[in-house]
N, C-alpha and C positions, 0 to 999 in steps of 0.2 A: 751781090744782094738781089733778092727777088722781091719786088714790091708789087703787091696786088691791091688795087683800089676797089673799094666797095661801090655799090650802086649810088652812093650819095654824091658823087662828083669829086672835085678837086680836094686834095688833102688840106690845103690851107684856106679853103673857102669857109663861108659861114655855115654851110649845110653839113649834116652828119655824114661822116665818111670813116673809112678805116683802111689801113694797110697791114700787110703781113710780111714779116721778114723771117725766112727760115734758113738763112745762110749760115748762121752761127750754130752753136750747140743747142740752143733752145729756140723754140718758135716764139716770135715776138708779135703780139697783137697790139696794133697802135691805133686806137680810135681817135678821131679828131673832129673838131667843129662843134656844132650845136646838137647835142644828144638829148633833145627834149621831145615831148610828145608831138610837137608840130613838125619835126624834122626827121624822125626816125622811120617813118613808114616806108620810104623808098628803099631803105637798106634791110628791112626786116626779112624779106624773102631770101635775099642773097646771103644774109647772115645765118639763116636757118640751114641753108645748103652747106655753108662753110663749117658750121658746127657739127653737121652730120658726117663729115669726112674724118677718118681717123688720122690724126697727125703722125708724122714720121719721127718727130722728136719726143723724147720722154718728158720734157718739161716745156711749159708754155708760160710766157711772161706777158702780162697785160699792163702796158704802159699807158697811163691815163694823163700824162703830162700835156698831151695835145688837145685836150678837151677845153672848149670855151664855155660850155654850159652842160649841166647834167641834172635831169630831174628823175622822178621815180620810174617813169616809163623807160628812159635810157638806161638807168641802173638795172632795171629788170632784164633788158636785153643783154647787158654785159654779164649779169649773174646767170642768165640762162645759158650763155655761151660757155662760161667757165664751168658750170655744172655739167654740161655735155662733155667737155674735155675730161673732167675728173671721173665721169662715168666710164670713160674709155681707158682709164688707168694713167692719164697724163697728170703730172704734178703741176698745179697752177699757183703762181704767185703774182702779186701786184706791185707795180712801181708807179711813182708819180702821184701817189694818193694824197690829197689834202684831207684835213680833218672832216670837212663837210662831205666829201666823196666817200670817205671810209664809213662815216655814220650812216649815210644813205644806203650804201651797199650792204652793210650789216643788217639794217632794218628790212631791206628787201629780201635778203637771204633768210631772215627769221620769219618771213611771211607777214611782217608788220605787227607781230604780237610780241609784246614785251615779256621776255622769259622771267619767270619767277626764280629768284636765286635759290639754289638748292642748299639746304642746310642738313648737316648730319644730325640724325636723331640722337638726342642726349641719352646717356645711360639711365637705367631704371633708378639708380641711386639719386642722380641729379633731379630726375622728374619728381621723385617722392619728396626730396628735401624742398624743391621749389614749390610743390603743392602745399606742403606744411607751412612754408613761409607765407604763401598767399592767404591761407586760412587764418594764420595768426594775425597777419596785417588786417584782414577784414574784421576779425573779432575785436581788434584794438579800435578800429574806426567805429564799429558799432557800439562799443562800450563808451567811447567819448560822446557819441551822439545821444546815447541813452542818458548819460549823466547830464548833458546839456538840456535835454527835454525834461528831466526830473527837476532841474533848477528852475526852468520856466514854469512848471506846474506849481512848485513851492512858492515862487514869487507871486503867481496869480492867487494862490490861497492866502498869502500874506496881505495882498491888496484887498481881498474880500473881507478879511478880518478887520482891516482899518476902515473899510468902506462897506458896511453890511448891505447897502443897497445893491451892490454888485452880485451878491450871492443869489443863486437860483434855487430856491427851495423846492418848487414844484418839479423841475427836472430831477432833482436829487431823489425825491420820494418815488417818482416814476421809475427811475433806474434801480432803486432798491427793490421795487416789486419785480421788474422785468428780469434784471440780472441776478437777483438774489432769491427772493422767496418763490418765484415760479420754478426754480431749480430744485426746490425742496423735495418733491415726490421722487425725483430721480436719485437724489443723494440718499434719501431714506432707504430706498430699495437696494441700492448698490452697497451701502455701508452695512445694512443688515445681512446681505448675502456674504460679503467679505468677512464680517465678524463670525458668521456661522462656519465658513470654510476654514478660517484660522483655528477655530475651536475644534472642528472635526479632525483636521490634520494634526493638530497638537495632541489631541486625545489619543489618536491612533499611534503616534510615535511614543508618547510618554507611557502608554499602557505596557509597552514592552519592558519598561523598567519599574513597573508598579508605582508610577508617579503621576497617574492620570489626574489626580486631584489638583495638581499644579497647572492644569489647563486654564483655570481661571486666572492665575497669575500671568500666564502667557498672553491671554487675550487682553487683559487689562493693560499691561505694560506696552505691548506692541501697538495696540489700537489707540490708546490714549496719547502716547508719546509721538508715534510716527504715522501709522497707517491712516488714522482718522483724518488728520489735517492734510496729509499728502493726497489721499484719494479725493477728498473734497476739493482741494485746490486744482487738481488735474481735471475734475469734472467741470468746475467753473471756468477754467482756462479754455477747455474745448467748447463749452457752451456760450458763456458770456463774453470771454475775451475775443472769440471769433466774431460774435455779434457786434461788438464795439468796432472792430476793424471794418466789417461789411457796411455798417450804418454810416460811419464817418467817411469811408472810402466812396460809397455811393453818392454822398452829398458833395464830396470834392469832385467826383467825375461829372456831376451835373452842374458844377460851378456854384453850388449853393453857399459854400464857404466863402468864395470870393464876393458873393452878394452880401453876406454878413459883414464882411470888412467894409464894403462900400457903404453900408448903412451905419457904420460906426460901432458894430458889435464885435467883441473879441471872441473868436472861436474857442479860446482856452476857457473863458468864463462860461460860454454857452454849451460847449460839447464835452470838453475834457474833464474839467474839475468835477462836475456832477457825477460823471461815471466813476472817476477815481474814488471820490468820497463814498459813493454808494457801495462800491465793492469792499472798501476798507471797513465799512460799518456792518455789512451783511455777512461777510465770510466768517468772522468769529462766531456769529450766531449759527450759521450753517454747520460749522465745525462742531459746535456744542451738540447740536441735534444729531449730526453724523456719529459722534462718539457714543451718544446714548443708544442709537439704533445698532451700532456695532456691538455694544455690550449686550443688547437684547438678543441679537443674533447668536452671540456666544452662549448666552443663557439658555436659548432654545436648544442648542446642541447639548449643553450640559444636562438639561432636563431629560432629553430623549436618549442620549447615549451613556451618560454617567449616572442616571437616576438621582440627580442632585435637585433638591427642592429649591424654589426661588429664594426662600429665606437663607438657606445655606449658601447659595450662590452670591447673594448680596453681602453676606457676612465675609465670605472669602474675598470679595472685591474690596471691602473696607480694609482688609489686612494687606492686600497686594498693592493698592494704589493710595498714595498720599496726595496732598494738595498739589505738589509740583508735578506729579505724574500727569495729572489732569491739566495743570496750568501751562506746562511746556508747550503742548499742542496749541492751546489758545493764544499763547504769546507769539507763536509763529504766524498766526493767521493774518493780522493786519499787514505785515511785511509782504507776505505772499500775495495778498490781495492788491497791494500797491504795485507790485511787479507785474501782475497779470493785466491790470488796468492800464498801466503806462505803456506796456508793450503793445496792447491792442489798439489804444488810441493813437500812438505814434505810427503804427503800421497803416492805420486808416488815413492819416495825414500824408503819408508817403505815396498814396495811390496817385497814378497818373490818369490820363484821360481815356482809358479803355476799360472794358469789362474784364478783360484778361488780367489787368493789373489788380483789380479788386480780388479776384480769386487767388492770385499769387501772393499778395500781401496777407490775405486771410490765412492761407496755409502757413506762411512764415510766422505770423503772430502766434498761432497755436503751437508750432514747434518750439519757437523761442521761449514762450511762456512756460511750457512744460519743462524745458531744459533748465531755465533759470529757477523754477520752483524746486526742482530736484537738487540743484547746486545749493540753493539757499537752505534747504532742509539739511543737507550734509554739513554745511557750515554751522548751523544752529546745533545739530547733534554733537559736533566736535566741541563747540563752545560749552554746552551744558555739561558734557562729560568732564571737560577740563576743570570747570568750577565746582564739580561735585553735585550737580542737580540731576 
């Protein structure tokens, strides 16, 4: 046996030392003593020289059973030596490892950085199904929260009916003007233009079949039943619904809503209910005016392209549209108004304490309002068709 002592002194003393046994088939490296930062400096230079020599054996065994203490510095020396052997093509294995020594050597070998476990990328099918599941789950949570908020608003309206002193008339009138009637010029302009476009496109297509006189029927049915209310609701959602979110969200960001609660004022009474009722009352009126402007736009095209006099146009309208053709659109309006106002107010109350949150919630409220308005319109259209209206 050939024993080589390191610069640290005796093998069995308390100081760091090592011996090397190369008499067997494998080179055995036997560190001993206290391999901590306070004891390893004397053997560092000698250990560097030892690790720089190419071993004559194809395998090296590091037996750590003789260690009395090992810290990060000592583990780094052992790891440096084993890495030098492996770089020279020598197979290294460890013996006498306790759980603590093994964990310390593993961490030193990894550079002290916890490796993130690698996961195989799931297949495209799994990703698509997982994404669909997340969307469905989020939609369900959102639906439950919306129904809960609707219940809170209805309960507040019920309390206001039982206790009229809780009702805020001035905010109601204010929001009817701001959210409703101030949108009237925009709604009149857009509905007039859309009515004219429908009439122009309808006349162009029907003229090929010699049925351009039925352009009036097309404008009346499409605009009074669907386009008038849908276009008006989308305009109100983009204009007034977003304004509700921005106003309430700004108040929440500045902690004004918390101040209301501190003063004993209910934000539902002060902020939400007036806005909801204002939109429910004004949207049917806006829809009525939008329908009239759409029919006027269609009449303008009929007069210019079909040489149809206003009297004939009105007479054709009477024959094409009955009460329910006009009433179906107006019947949808309060429900769509309620959805727009509820989504806008709830998004405002969901704002956190940053300006970015106000913008995010405002965008979400517009998207959700328009989405729900279209879904509601489709449900109403299916229902009225089923009952024969």
